[in-house]
Each structure stands twice: as structure tokens, then as C-alpha cells.
C-alpha positions as CSV (number, residue, x, y, z in Angstrom):
1,M,-23.8,-30.2,23.6
2,D,-24.6,-31.7,26.7
3,E,-26.4,-35.4,26.3
4,P,-26.6,-36.9,29.8
5,H,-27.8,-39.9,28.9
6,A,-26.3,-40.5,25.2
7,M,-22.9,-42.0,26.4
8,P,-20.9,-43.5,23.6
9,T,-19.3,-47.0,24.2
10,I,-16.0,-47.5,22.9
11,G,-14.5,-51.0,22.8
12,V,-15.7,-53.2,25.8
13,D,-19.4,-52.2,26.7
14,T,-19.1,-51.1,30.7
15,R,-22.1,-49.1,30.6
16,V,-24.4,-52.3,32.1
17,S,-24.3,-54.2,35.2
18,S,-22.1,-57.5,34.5
19,S,-24.8,-60.3,34.8
20,G,-22.3,-62.6,36.2
21,W,-18.6,-63.5,37.3
22,A,-17.7,-64.6,34.0
23,D,-18.9,-61.4,32.3
24,E,-16.8,-59.4,34.6
25,L,-14.0,-61.5,34.0
26,R,-14.1,-60.9,30.5
27,A,-14.9,-57.2,30.5
28,S,-11.9,-56.7,32.7
29,F,-9.2,-58.4,31.1
30,A,-10.4,-57.0,27.7
31,L,-9.9,-53.7,29.5
32,A,-6.8,-54.4,31.6
33,W,-4.5,-56.3,28.7
34,P,-3.6,-53.0,26.6
35,L,-3.0,-51.2,29.7
36,I,-0.3,-53.8,31.5
37,V,1.1,-54.4,27.9
38,A,1.2,-50.7,27.7
39,Q,3.1,-50.2,31.1
40,L,5.4,-52.9,30.2
41,A,6.1,-50.8,27.1
42,Q,6.5,-47.6,28.8
43,N,9.3,-49.0,31.0
44,L,11.2,-49.5,28.0
45,L,11.6,-45.8,27.5
46,F,13.9,-45.3,30.1
47,T,15.4,-48.6,29.8
48,T,16.2,-47.9,26.0
49,D,18.0,-44.6,27.4
50,V,19.9,-46.8,30.0
51,V,21.2,-48.6,27.5
52,L,22.2,-46.2,25.0
53,M,23.8,-44.1,28.0
54,G,25.8,-46.8,29.2
55,W,27.1,-47.0,25.5
56,L,28.9,-43.5,26.3
57,G,30.6,-44.9,29.2
58,P,30.1,-45.8,33.0
59,Q,30.5,-42.3,34.1
60,Y,27.5,-41.2,31.7
61,L,25.4,-44.2,32.6
62,A,25.7,-43.4,36.3
63,A,25.0,-39.6,35.4
64,G,22.1,-40.5,33.6
65,T,21.0,-43.1,36.6
66,L,21.3,-40.2,39.1
67,A,19.1,-38.1,36.9
68,G,16.4,-40.6,36.5
69,A,16.3,-41.3,40.1
70,F,15.6,-37.7,40.7
71,L,13.0,-37.1,38.4
72,I,11.1,-40.5,38.2
73,P,9.8,-39.8,41.7
74,F,8.5,-36.3,41.0
75,Q,7.0,-37.4,37.6
76,L,5.5,-40.3,39.2
77,T,3.8,-38.3,42.0
78,G,2.2,-35.8,39.4
79,V,0.9,-38.7,37.2
80,G,-1.1,-40.1,40.5
81,I,-2.4,-36.8,41.2
82,V,-3.9,-36.5,37.4
83,G,-4.5,-40.1,37.8
84,A,-7.9,-39.1,39.6
85,V,-9.3,-38.2,36.5
86,A,-9.9,-41.7,35.6
87,P,-12.1,-42.8,38.7
88,L,-13.9,-39.5,38.5
89,V,-14.7,-40.0,34.6
90,A,-15.8,-43.4,35.1
91,Q,-18.2,-42.3,37.7
92,A,-19.8,-39.6,35.6
93,R,-20.0,-42.1,32.7
94,G,-21.8,-44.3,35.0
95,R,-24.2,-41.7,35.9
96,G,-24.7,-40.9,32.1
97,D,-23.2,-37.4,32.6
98,T,-21.5,-36.0,29.5
99,K,-21.3,-32.4,30.8
100,A,-19.5,-33.6,33.8
101,V,-16.8,-35.9,31.8
102,R,-15.9,-32.9,29.4
103,R,-15.4,-30.6,32.8
104,I,-13.5,-33.4,34.6
105,V,-11.1,-34.0,31.2
106,R,-10.6,-30.2,30.9
107,Q,-9.5,-29.4,34.5
108,G,-7.3,-32.3,34.5
109,F,-5.6,-30.6,31.9
110,W,-5.4,-27.6,34.0
111,V,-4.1,-29.8,36.9
112,A,-1.6,-31.4,34.9
113,I,-0.5,-27.7,33.9
114,A,-0.3,-26.7,37.8
115,V,1.7,-30.0,38.9
116,A,4.2,-30.0,36.2
117,T,4.7,-26.0,36.7
118,L,5.2,-26.8,40.4
119,L,7.6,-29.8,40.0
120,I,9.9,-27.8,37.9
121,P,12.0,-25.8,40.0
122,I,12.6,-28.6,42.3
123,V,13.5,-31.3,39.7
124,L,16.0,-28.2,38.6
125,S,17.7,-28.4,41.7
126,I,19.3,-31.7,41.2
127,R,22.9,-30.1,41.5
128,P,22.8,-28.6,44.9
129,I,20.4,-31.4,46.3
130,Y,23.1,-34.1,45.2
131,L,26.1,-32.1,46.1
132,A,24.7,-31.7,49.6
133,L,24.3,-35.5,49.4
134,G,27.9,-36.3,48.8
135,Q,27.5,-37.2,45.0
136,D,30.2,-36.7,42.6
137,P,30.7,-32.9,41.4
138,H,31.4,-34.0,37.8
139,T,28.9,-37.2,37.3
140,T,26.4,-34.6,39.3
141,E,27.2,-31.5,36.8
142,L,26.3,-34.2,33.9
143,A,23.2,-35.3,35.6
144,E,22.2,-31.7,35.5
145,S,22.8,-31.3,32.1
146,Y,20.2,-34.2,31.3
147,M,17.9,-32.4,33.9
148,Q,18.0,-29.3,32.2
149,A,17.4,-30.3,28.4
150,G,14.2,-32.5,29.8
151,F,12.6,-31.1,32.6
152,W,9.8,-29.5,30.3
153,M,8.9,-33.2,29.6
154,L,6.8,-33.2,32.5
155,Y,4.0,-31.5,31.0
156,P,3.2,-34.0,28.2
157,V,4.0,-36.8,30.4
158,L,1.0,-35.4,32.9
159,G,-1.0,-34.7,29.8
160,I,-0.6,-38.1,28.7
161,M,-2.0,-39.5,31.8
162,V,-5.2,-37.4,31.4
163,V,-6.0,-38.4,28.3
164,R,-5.3,-42.0,29.2
165,S,-7.5,-42.0,32.1
166,F,-10.3,-40.8,29.6
167,L,-9.8,-43.3,27.1
168,S,-9.4,-45.9,29.9
169,A,-13.0,-44.6,31.2
170,F,-14.3,-45.8,28.0
171,A,-12.5,-49.1,27.2
172,A,-10.4,-47.3,24.5
173,T,-7.3,-49.1,25.6
174,R,-6.0,-50.3,22.6
175,V,-4.9,-47.1,21.4
176,I,-3.0,-46.4,24.3
177,L,-1.4,-49.4,23.8
178,L,-0.6,-48.7,20.0
179,V,0.7,-45.5,20.7
180,T,2.8,-46.2,23.6
181,I,4.8,-49.2,21.2
182,I,5.4,-46.5,18.4
183,G,6.6,-44.2,21.2
184,V,9.2,-46.9,22.3
185,I,10.6,-47.1,18.6
186,A,10.4,-43.5,18.0
187,N,12.2,-43.1,21.4
188,A,15.1,-45.6,20.4
189,A,15.6,-44.0,16.9
190,L,15.4,-40.7,18.0
191,A,17.7,-40.8,21.1
192,Y,20.6,-42.9,19.3
193,A,20.6,-39.9,16.8
194,L,21.1,-37.6,19.2
195,I,23.1,-38.9,21.6
196,F,25.7,-40.2,19.2
197,G,25.2,-37.4,16.5
198,H,23.9,-39.9,13.8
199,F,22.1,-39.1,10.7
200,G,23.3,-35.3,10.5
201,F,22.2,-34.7,14.0
202,P,24.5,-33.2,16.5
203,R,26.4,-35.4,19.3
204,L,24.3,-34.3,22.3
205,E,25.3,-37.2,24.5
206,L,23.0,-36.8,27.6
207,R,21.1,-34.2,26.6
208,G,20.5,-35.8,23.4
209,A,18.8,-38.6,25.3
210,A,16.7,-36.1,27.5
211,I,15.6,-33.9,24.3
212,A,14.5,-37.4,22.5
213,T,12.4,-38.8,25.5
214,G,10.7,-35.1,26.0
215,L,9.8,-35.0,21.9
216,V,8.4,-38.5,21.8
217,N,6.3,-37.9,24.8
218,V,4.9,-34.8,22.7
219,I,4.5,-37.2,20.1
220,M,2.4,-39.5,22.0
221,F,0.5,-36.9,23.6
222,L,-0.8,-35.0,20.6
223,A,-1.3,-38.5,18.9
224,L,-3.6,-39.8,22.0
225,L,-5.3,-36.1,22.0
226,G,-5.6,-36.2,18.3
227,Y,-7.7,-39.5,18.5
228,V,-9.7,-38.3,20.8
229,V,-11.0,-35.2,19.0
230,T,-11.5,-36.9,15.7
231,H,-12.9,-40.1,16.8
232,R,-16.3,-40.2,16.1
233,K,-17.9,-41.3,19.1
234,L,-15.5,-39.2,21.6
235,K,-15.3,-36.0,19.8
236,R,-18.8,-35.4,21.0
237,F,-17.4,-34.8,24.1
238,H,-15.6,-31.7,23.1
239,I,-12.9,-31.7,25.8
240,L,-11.2,-28.9,24.6
241,A,-14.2,-26.6,24.3
242,R,-13.7,-23.6,26.6
243,F,-10.4,-24.5,27.5
244,H,-9.6,-21.3,28.9
245,K,-12.9,-21.3,31.2
246,P,-11.7,-22.5,35.0
247,D,-14.3,-24.8,36.6
248,W,-12.7,-24.7,40.3
249,Q,-15.1,-27.3,41.5
250,R,-13.7,-29.8,39.2
251,F,-10.2,-28.5,39.6
252,F,-10.4,-29.0,43.7
253,E,-12.0,-32.3,42.9
254,I,-9.3,-33.7,41.1
255,L,-6.9,-32.2,43.8
256,R,-8.9,-33.9,46.8
257,V,-8.7,-37.2,45.0
258,G,-5.6,-36.7,43.5
259,L,-3.0,-35.6,45.9
260,P,-3.5,-38.5,48.4
261,I,-3.1,-40.7,45.1
262,G,0.4,-38.9,44.5
263,L,1.6,-38.9,48.3
264,T,0.7,-42.8,47.9
265,V,2.9,-43.4,45.0
266,A,5.8,-41.3,46.4
267,A,5.5,-42.8,49.8
268,E,5.9,-46.4,47.7
269,V,8.6,-45.1,45.5
270,G,10.6,-43.4,48.2
271,L,10.3,-47.0,50.3
272,F,12.5,-48.5,47.7
273,S,14.8,-45.6,46.8
274,V,15.5,-45.4,50.6
275,A,16.4,-49.6,50.4
276,A,18.7,-48.6,47.4
277,I,20.4,-46.3,49.5
278,L,20.6,-48.7,52.5
279,M,21.9,-51.6,49.8
280,G,24.9,-48.9,48.8
281,R,26.2,-48.9,52.4
282,L,26.6,-52.7,52.1
283,G,28.6,-52.7,49.1
284,T,28.6,-52.8,45.3
285,N,27.9,-56.7,45.2
286,E,24.7,-56.5,47.5
287,T,23.6,-52.9,45.4
288,A,24.2,-54.8,42.2
289,A,22.0,-57.6,43.3
290,H,19.4,-55.7,44.6
291,A,18.7,-53.8,41.5
292,V,18.8,-57.2,39.5
293,A,16.1,-58.4,42.0
294,L,14.3,-55.2,41.9
295,Q,13.8,-55.0,38.4
296,L,12.8,-58.7,37.9
297,A,10.0,-57.9,40.9
298,S,9.3,-54.2,38.8
299,M,8.7,-56.1,35.6
300,A,6.2,-58.6,37.4
301,F,4.3,-55.6,39.4
302,M,3.3,-54.2,35.9
303,V,0.7,-56.9,35.4
304,P,-1.5,-56.3,38.9
305,L,-0.6,-52.6,38.3
306,G,-2.4,-52.5,34.7
307,L,-5.4,-54.7,36.8
308,G,-5.9,-51.9,39.2
309,M,-5.7,-49.5,36.2
310,A,-8.9,-51.4,34.9
311,A,-10.2,-52.0,38.3
312,T,-10.7,-48.3,38.8
313,V,-12.6,-47.9,35.9
314,R,-14.7,-51.0,36.3
315,V,-15.7,-50.2,40.0
316,G,-16.0,-46.2,39.1
317,L,-18.5,-47.1,36.3
318,A,-20.5,-49.6,38.6
319,Y,-20.3,-46.9,41.4
320,G,-21.4,-44.1,39.3
321,R,-24.5,-46.1,37.9
322,G,-25.3,-46.9,41.5
323,D,-24.5,-50.8,41.6
324,A,-23.3,-52.1,44.7
325,E,-23.0,-55.4,43.4
326,G,-21.4,-54.4,40.3
327,V,-18.7,-52.6,42.7
328,R,-18.3,-55.9,44.4
329,K,-17.6,-57.9,41.3
330,A,-14.9,-55.6,39.5
331,A,-12.8,-55.3,42.4
332,W,-12.6,-58.7,43.6
333,T,-12.4,-60.1,40.1
334,A,-9.3,-57.6,39.7
335,I,-8.1,-58.8,43.0
336,A,-8.5,-62.1,41.9
337,L,-6.5,-61.9,38.7
338,G,-3.7,-60.1,40.2
339,V,-3.1,-62.6,43.3
340,G,-3.4,-65.2,40.6
341,F,-0.6,-63.9,38.3
342,M,1.4,-63.1,41.3
343,T,1.1,-66.6,42.4
344,L,2.3,-67.7,39.1
345,T,5.7,-64.9,39.4
346,A,6.1,-66.0,42.6
347,S,6.4,-69.9,41.9
348,L,9.2,-68.8,39.1
349,F,11.0,-66.7,41.7
350,L,11.4,-69.5,44.3
351,I,11.8,-72.5,42.2
352,I,14.2,-71.0,39.4
353,P,15.8,-67.9,40.8
354,N,19.1,-68.4,39.7
355,T,18.2,-68.7,36.3
356,M,16.1,-65.6,36.1
357,V,19.1,-63.3,37.5
358,A,21.1,-65.1,35.1
359,L,19.5,-63.0,32.3
360,F,21.1,-60.0,34.0
361,L,24.2,-60.9,35.0
362,D,26.9,-63.3,33.3
363,S,27.1,-66.5,35.2
364,Q,30.1,-67.4,33.4
365,N,32.1,-64.4,34.9
366,P,34.0,-65.5,38.3
367,D,33.5,-61.9,39.5
368,N,29.7,-62.0,39.4
369,A,29.5,-64.8,41.5
370,T,29.0,-63.3,45.1
371,A,26.4,-60.7,43.4
372,L,24.3,-63.7,41.7
373,M,24.2,-65.8,45.0
374,L,22.7,-62.4,46.8
375,A,20.5,-61.8,43.7
376,A,19.2,-65.3,43.8
377,G,18.4,-65.1,47.5
378,Y,16.7,-61.7,47.2
379,L,14.3,-62.8,44.4
380,G,13.6,-65.5,46.8
381,I,12.4,-63.1,49.2
382,A,10.5,-61.2,46.2
383,G,8.7,-64.2,45.4
384,L,7.0,-64.4,49.3
385,F,5.8,-60.6,48.9
386,Q,4.3,-61.1,45.2
387,L,1.0,-62.1,46.6
388,A,1.0,-59.1,48.8
389,D,2.2,-56.7,46.4
390,G,-0.3,-57.7,43.8
391,A,-3.1,-57.6,46.4
392,Q,-2.4,-54.1,47.8
393,V,-1.8,-52.4,44.2
394,V,-5.4,-53.5,42.9
395,A,-7.0,-52.8,46.2
396,A,-5.8,-49.3,46.3
397,H,-6.9,-49.4,42.8
398,A,-10.4,-50.6,43.5
399,L,-10.6,-48.0,46.2
400,R,-9.8,-45.4,43.8
401,G,-12.8,-46.3,41.8
402,L,-14.9,-45.3,44.9
403,S,-12.8,-41.9,45.3
404,D,-11.5,-43.3,48.5
405,T,-8.1,-42.2,48.6
406,R,-7.2,-39.9,51.7
407,I,-7.1,-43.2,54.3
408,P,-5.5,-45.6,51.8
409,S,-2.8,-42.9,51.7
410,F,-2.4,-42.7,55.2
411,L,-2.7,-46.7,55.2
412,A,0.3,-46.9,52.7
413,I,2.3,-44.1,54.5
414,L,2.1,-46.1,57.7
415,G,2.6,-49.3,56.1
416,Y,5.6,-48.2,54.1
417,W,7.6,-45.9,56.7
418,F,6.6,-46.7,59.7
419,V,6.4,-50.7,59.8
420,G,8.6,-51.6,56.5
421,L,11.5,-49.4,56.5
422,P,12.1,-49.8,60.6
423,T,11.9,-53.5,60.1
424,A,14.4,-53.3,57.1
425,Y,16.8,-51.3,59.2
426,V,16.6,-53.2,62.2
427,L,16.7,-56.9,60.4
428,G,19.3,-55.5,57.8
429,F,21.8,-53.3,60.4
430,V,20.7,-54.2,63.9
431,L,20.7,-57.8,63.9
432,N,23.3,-58.0,60.7
433,W,20.8,-59.7,58.3
434,R,22.2,-57.3,55.6
435,G,20.5,-57.6,52.1
436,T,18.3,-60.4,53.3
437,G,16.9,-58.1,56.2
438,I,16.3,-55.2,54.1
439,W,14.4,-57.2,51.7
440,L,12.2,-58.7,54.4
441,G,11.5,-55.2,55.7
442,L,10.2,-54.5,52.4
443,A,8.2,-57.6,52.1
444,T,7.0,-56.9,55.7
445,G,5.6,-53.3,54.7
446,L,3.9,-54.2,51.8
447,A,2.0,-57.4,53.4
448,F,1.0,-54.7,56.2
449,V,-0.4,-52.5,53.4
450,A,-2.0,-55.4,51.4
451,V,-4.0,-56.7,54.6
452,L,-5.5,-53.1,55.6
453,L,-6.4,-52.3,52.2
454,L,-8.0,-55.4,51.4
455,A,-9.8,-55.3,54.7
456,R,-10.9,-51.6,54.1
457,F,-12.7,-52.9,50.8
458,A,-14.0,-55.5,52.2
459,M,-15.7,-53.3,54.7
460,R,-16.5,-50.5,52.6
461,Q,-20.7,-50.5,53.5
462,R,-19.8,-50.5,56.9
463,L,-17.5,-47.5,56.5
464,G,-19.5,-45.6,54.5
465,L,-17.6,-46.0,50.9
466,L,-20.9,-46.8,49.1
467,K,-22.6,-43.6,50.3
468,G,-22.8,-42.4,46.9
469,I,-25.0,-45.7,45.9
470,A,-27.2,-45.4,49.0
471,A,-27.9,-41.5,48.1
472,T,-28.8,-42.7,44.8
473,A,-31.2,-45.4,45.9
């Protein structure tokens, strides 16, 4: 059952060191592109719900948006924590340690269950928290109905991340893409039926949207898990064997690596949430313009995010097999790809911002003129921080491949909350640059974090981040 030197290869062969930069480029791209498309498709799950909730009416849309704004930061924090499974499995695979792979994945499920259980009481507190913040009581009540119907989706969502991390470490990313696309289609159909009461289903409105999304996540989790336990090369890991047996060393190792990742995600998501609140103080047009520019920037961000996920695996594999040169090539290749793509999107944001924002707001409607003008301006600033955004996310993921998460988490919190947010407030409100100042603050925070994380990876040897390789040597 334990075969430490008989590691199966799925998809791209990532067991051996790349012989050159071109080989690393091909391996990284082959691993990353399904993850990139899967991330884009994953975004469509909530986007589909938003569109359908909008058909119910403005108040339902507002309530659904409030529910999502409350749930998603906690959900992403949990996903960040269990995402530690990816670098740990990759390192174990690099070492050829089958037993460690099985134990890490099994304890990953334990961590997912524990984190979801701890988060559920928090997300169910949505009503008193929103009322204390002065939100409309009726809208808050509707948002609470969504949360009460869908809080349990945290379990399959975090479970999916554990299985995805395992599959990514073995370059089996195409199945992740396929299952995610099927999930988007299934969610659209099921949500439509449950929200509006079609095809013989009851009309459940917002509760229907939550139930549909939860059920689809269960289906996606079971599909990915089924693939793992039946695939001829992956089932040999027996990831569910002796599931009841604790392995506290692995459990706390996942938490040690994963908690800082979760804090990093929470810090970044929180920064943009606070930015939205600050925009709300400026007016409706500023808020609408911010939403449009942020949506376009978020879509572009999915590409370096997918490349970062691939970098975590590639760096982790090289680190596990004691290959310092492989670590260097894997990280800088992914960083170059991420910055290269963001150079393209930055050019589009700077050259044709009006065309891009017109995809979201009707330019023929005179009521949208101010929001369109503001959105185009914000998008131009987003173009300026595209390079920093791409660099920081890939660098952070590359460091995760070395299990280096604690200091990067501190640097992210420092950059986002003690540089970016104060700068946004001073420029936006003290100097009265309004929304432009807020966006410049966001850009400053991202650039600060990018420089520090890139410098930390560049100094990895001096900082002792390759001590595992030195010990192996």
C-alpha cells in the first residue's frame, strides 16, 4: 500500500527536473491553462445567480449581493487554508513519498470539515451584523434567508479545494476544468428552476439560488472525488483509507501552512470590500463605476491566479526532489507569464477603457454618462496596477510552493491595510481626489506587496527558504 518510489504520472510529467526554460514553459502552461479557465468558469457560478436574482427584482438582487458580500470572504479564507494541501502534496510527490500524499489529503478533508464547522456560526450571524451596520431590515431579512438555505455549501466547497489540490499536484487539471464547466451549466438550470418554480419545482426565490449552488457544489465534489478513487493511477493512493484515523502532525502542518494563506486572502478581499464601502460614501455613480472597473480587473486577475496555482505545484515538486534550479525556473517562468499577460490587459485598459466599460453600462443611456466616465478613469488606473497585481499573486503562490506563508502573510497585511488603505483614504477624502484617489491607494498597496514578495523570492537562498534542499543535499 505504501510505495514511496512508484509515483504515477497524470497529464504532464512533473517528476523530473526541466532540462531548460522552454521545457518549463511548456510544463507550466500545460498545467496552468485548465486552472485558468476553471477559475473563470468558477466565477460564473455566482455571476449566474446574480443575473437570475436580478430578474426577481432590485431588492432581491440587493439582498443576494449582500449575502454574497458576507459569505464569499469567509469562503475564500477557508479555501485559502485548505489550499495548503497543494504545496504539501507536491513536495511529497517530489520526494516520491506515497504515504505522505495519502495522509496529507486525508487530513486536508479533516481540516476542511473543521474550518467549515467553525465558519458556519459566523455566516449565520449575517442579520444582527448587517442590522448593526445600518442595512435595510427587509433587505437584510432576505439576505438571511439565502444564508440559512445555503450555509452548508461551505463543506463541499472546501472539500472541492482539497481534491483540486491533489489533482493539481499530479497535473490532472483538465478534469477540474471539465467538472467546473458542467457545474456552471447545472447551476444555471437548477437555480432557474428553484428560484422561479419552473419544471414542477417550488418557487423558492433567494433560497432556491442558495440550495442550487450548494447542491451543484456537492455534485462537483463527488465527481472529482469519484475520478480520484477510480482512476487507475490515482486510486492507488487510497486517499479515503482509514479516514477516521487522525494524523495530528499532518493536520497541524496543513494549518501551519494554510492559516497564513487564509489570512492573506482575507486581507486582500477585505481591502477591496472596504474600498467598495468608501466608494459608497461618494455616491451611486462612483459605486457603479467602481463595480464595473473591478469586475474587469477581476476577470483579468484570473489568469495570473491560475498561473500562480501552477507555480505552487511546480515549485513544490522541485523543492520536494531537492532541485534548487527547478525551483528557480518554475517560479520565474510563471511570474514572467503572469506579468506578460497583465501587460496585455494593462494596454487594453489604458487604450480602450471606454469600449470596455460600455460592455457593462449602456452608453446610449444619458443617465449612465457620469458612471461611464468614472469607470473609464478607474479602469485606466487599474491598467497601471495590472503588472503589480500579476506579479504579487504569482510570487505569493511560488513562495507557497516552498511552504513559506507566514512572512508573506504579514507582508500582505502590511501592504494592503497599512499602506494601501491609508493611502486610499488620504487621497480620496483628505485630498478630495474621490474615487480616483481610492483606486490609486489600491494600486499603491498592490505595488508595495509585489515588490516585497518578489524580493523575498529572489533572496530565497539567503533567507533560508531552501533549507529543505540543503538538508537533502
